[in-house]
N, CA, C and O of each residue as an XYZ file, in Angstrom:
268
protein
N      75.070    134.946     95.683
C      75.770    134.028     94.902
C      77.226    133.789     95.569
O      77.867    134.763     95.965
N      77.650    132.691     95.667
C      78.973    132.402     96.201
C      79.906    132.118     95.130
O      79.525    131.380     94.221
N      81.158    132.636     95.111
C      82.192    132.324     94.122
C      83.320    131.778     94.844
O      83.900    132.391     95.741
N      83.644    130.541     94.417
C      84.883    129.880     95.028
C      86.178    129.772     94.047
O      86.022    129.223     92.956
N      87.239    130.199     94.354
C      88.415    130.186     93.474
C      89.226    128.941     94.087
O      89.371    128.861     95.307
N      89.720    128.028     93.266
C      90.620    126.922     93.461
C      92.213    127.195     92.812
O      92.357    127.500     91.628
N      93.103    127.077     93.540
C      94.439    127.263     93.009
C      95.030    125.856     93.125
O      95.115    125.360     94.248
N      95.439    125.182     92.060
C      95.745    124.009     91.989
C      97.228    123.724     91.503
O      97.564    124.210     90.423
N      98.039    123.051     92.148
C      99.358    122.873     91.681
C      99.515    121.332     91.296
O      98.662    120.532     91.681
N     100.673    120.896     90.489
C     100.766    119.648     90.076
C     101.344    118.832     91.267
O     102.393    119.196     91.799
N     100.705    117.792     91.665
C     101.180    116.913     92.748
C     102.496    116.159     92.360
O     102.679    115.693     91.235
N     103.493    116.071     93.500
C     104.702    115.595     93.102
C     104.767    114.172     92.436
O     105.693    113.817     91.706
N     103.766    113.455     92.743
C     103.717    112.123     92.225
C     103.202    112.074     90.774
O     103.196    111.006     90.163
N     102.827    113.069     90.291
C     102.157    113.277     88.844
C     103.031    114.132     87.924
O     103.512    115.210     88.271
N     103.201    113.556     86.705
C     103.946    114.420     85.659
C     102.796    115.534     85.269
O     101.613    115.444     85.598
N     103.302    116.455     84.607
C     102.346    117.508     83.975
C     101.244    116.920     83.102
O     100.077    117.308     83.166
N     101.654    116.014     82.326
C     100.746    115.489     81.309
C      99.702    114.523     82.080
O      98.539    114.422     81.689
N     100.154    113.883     83.103
C      99.343    112.881     83.840
C      98.146    113.957     84.590
O      96.933    113.751     84.592
N      98.748    114.958     85.114
C      97.764    115.920     85.914
C      96.734    116.422     84.874
O      95.537    116.225     85.081
N      97.166    117.076     83.742
C      96.385    117.751     82.769
C      95.254    116.534     82.378
O      94.071    116.853     82.268
N      95.628    115.309     82.203
C      94.797    114.314     81.778
C      93.590    114.034     82.795
O      92.430    113.829     82.438
N      94.094    114.061     84.246
C      93.188    113.727     85.199
C      92.273    115.023     85.318
O      91.054    114.885     85.417
N      92.805    116.159     85.310
C      91.992    117.410     85.727
C      91.027    117.590     84.516
O      89.843    117.828     84.756
N      91.473    117.490     83.198
C      90.499    117.738     82.202
C      89.565    116.650     81.809
O      88.548    116.875     81.153
N      89.931    115.434     82.230
C      89.007    114.347     81.817
C      87.975    113.791     83.010
O      86.829    113.349     82.934
N      88.823    113.992     84.079
C      88.019    113.302     85.451
C      87.639    114.424     86.104
O      86.418    114.585     86.102
N      88.334    115.339     86.720
C      88.039    116.268     87.648
C      86.925    117.254     87.167
O      85.998    117.526     87.930
N      87.003    117.822     85.843
C      86.030    118.554     85.309
C      84.752    117.920     85.209
O      83.748    118.533     85.572
N      84.680    116.720     84.741
C      83.438    115.958     84.662
C      82.694    115.905     85.901
O      81.485    116.140     85.920
N      83.401    115.587     87.005
C      82.879    115.506     88.210
C      82.413    116.841     88.647
O      81.240    116.969     88.998
N      83.175    117.782     88.656
C      82.895    119.224     89.081
C      81.680    119.691     88.425
O      80.868    120.317     89.107
N      81.429    119.451     87.089
C      80.319    120.069     86.474
C      78.870    119.508     86.990
O      77.800    120.074     86.767
N      79.018    118.404     87.654
C      77.769    117.734     88.241
C      77.429    118.232     89.586
O      76.512    117.695     90.208
N      78.110    119.236     90.095
C      77.844    119.787     91.504
C      76.425    120.536     91.486
O      76.077    121.346     90.627
N      75.710    120.140     92.531
C      74.304    120.534     92.559
C      74.327    122.123     92.822
O      75.130    122.621     93.611
N      73.443    122.833     92.148
C      73.511    124.267     92.205
C      74.475    125.111     91.586
O      74.423    126.339     91.669
N      75.420    124.437     90.921
C      76.495    125.276     90.287
C      75.890    126.048     89.208
O      75.060    125.507     88.478
N      76.277    127.422     89.022
C      75.781    128.278     87.818
C      76.778    128.352     86.707
O      76.513    128.469     85.511
N      78.049    128.262     87.303
C      79.087    128.444     86.284
C      80.486    127.826     86.724
O      80.862    127.846     87.896
N      81.202    127.292     85.710
C      82.553    126.520     86.171
C      83.551    127.032     85.042
O      83.369    126.657     83.884
N      84.495    127.798     85.329
C      85.507    128.157     84.497
C      86.974    127.688     85.074
O      87.315    127.733     86.256
N      87.665    127.285     84.099
C      89.007    126.809     84.408
C      89.965    127.566     83.463
O      89.652    128.003     82.355
N      91.247    127.668     84.087
C      92.218    128.534     83.401
C      93.607    127.818     83.814
O      93.716    127.114     84.818
N      94.654    128.092     82.906
C      95.857    127.594     83.161
C      96.830    128.703     83.395
O      96.894    129.651     82.612
N      97.582    128.609     84.444
C      98.505    129.732     85.007
C      99.639    130.031     83.936
O      99.816    129.284     82.974
N     100.316    131.053     84.141
C     101.208    131.457     83.369
C     102.501    130.667     83.725
O     102.674    130.273     84.878
N     103.309    130.461     82.849
C     104.509    129.591     83.219
C     105.586    130.526     83.867
O     106.416    129.998     84.608
N     105.625    131.635     83.681
C     106.484    132.681     84.543
C     106.055    132.812     85.706
O     105.152    133.648     85.743
N     106.334    132.284     86.854
C     105.928    132.592     88.297
C     106.978    131.762     89.141
O     107.744    130.918     88.675
N     106.885    132.135     90.410
C     107.864    131.587     91.348
C     107.659    130.033     91.264
O     106.526    129.577     91.108
N     108.745    129.233     91.366
C     108.699    127.944     91.479
C     108.585    127.411     92.872
O     109.217    127.963     93.773
N     107.807    126.355     93.117
C     107.374    125.869     94.264
C     108.712    124.995     94.987
O     109.099    123.934     94.498
N     109.250    125.517     96.031
C     110.294    125.025     96.570
C     111.468    124.706     95.618
O     111.934    125.566     94.872
N     111.940    123.410     95.673
C     112.955    122.900     94.782
C     112.459    122.258     93.414
O     113.234    121.853     92.548
N     111.192    122.218     93.333
C     110.320    121.679     92.234
C     110.576    122.352     90.927
O     110.937    123.529     90.954
N     110.436    121.763     89.831
C     110.326    122.272     88.463
C     109.285    122.938     88.062
O     109.368    123.773     87.161
N     107.977    122.604     88.791
C     106.706    123.094     88.413
C     106.347    124.256     89.332
O     106.693    124.302     90.513
N     105.580    125.255     88.669
C     105.236    126.397     89.363
C     104.322    126.097     90.632
O     103.801    124.991     90.775
N     104.180    126.951     91.387
C     103.209    126.854     92.590
C     101.860    126.487     92.155
O     101.316    125.442     92.511
N     101.269    127.451     91.297
C      99.916    127.220     90.717
C     100.056    126.888     89.276
O     100.821    127.433     88.480
N      99.162    125.858     89.031
C      99.130    125.444     87.498
C      97.780    125.643     86.923
O      97.740    126.025     85.754
N      96.644    125.443     87.571
C      95.559    125.707     87.366
C      94.601    126.466     88.177
O      94.698    126.323     89.396
N      93.788    127.167     87.769
C      92.860    128.078     88.748
C      91.401    127.736     88.183
O      91.105    127.881     86.997
N      90.602    127.308     89.078
C      89.229    127.007     88.665
C      88.324    127.984     89.513
O      88.696    128.397     90.611
N      87.128    128.328     88.951
C      86.130    129.257     89.493
C      84.914    128.593     89.413
O      84.547    128.059     88.367
N      84.226    128.584     90.489
C      82.750    127.938     90.609
C      81.818    129.002     91.209
O      82.082    129.668     92.209
N      80.669    129.081     90.458
C      79.711    129.987     91.020
C      78.513    129.193     91.363
O      77.533    129.742     91.867
């Protein structure tokens, strides 16, 4: 079995709220339809982590695991 980890950051052109809406409503629905997928888990990263360059958002916002 293969386990893939995805580390996602908030794109510069989206607000945190827009990213969350897209991720939870669109992306997860599409990802759950992947052929052969056994498990799909998503997590939100901690707020206390290094910031990405001069942005206000952390480098990693969401972590997804697909088996």
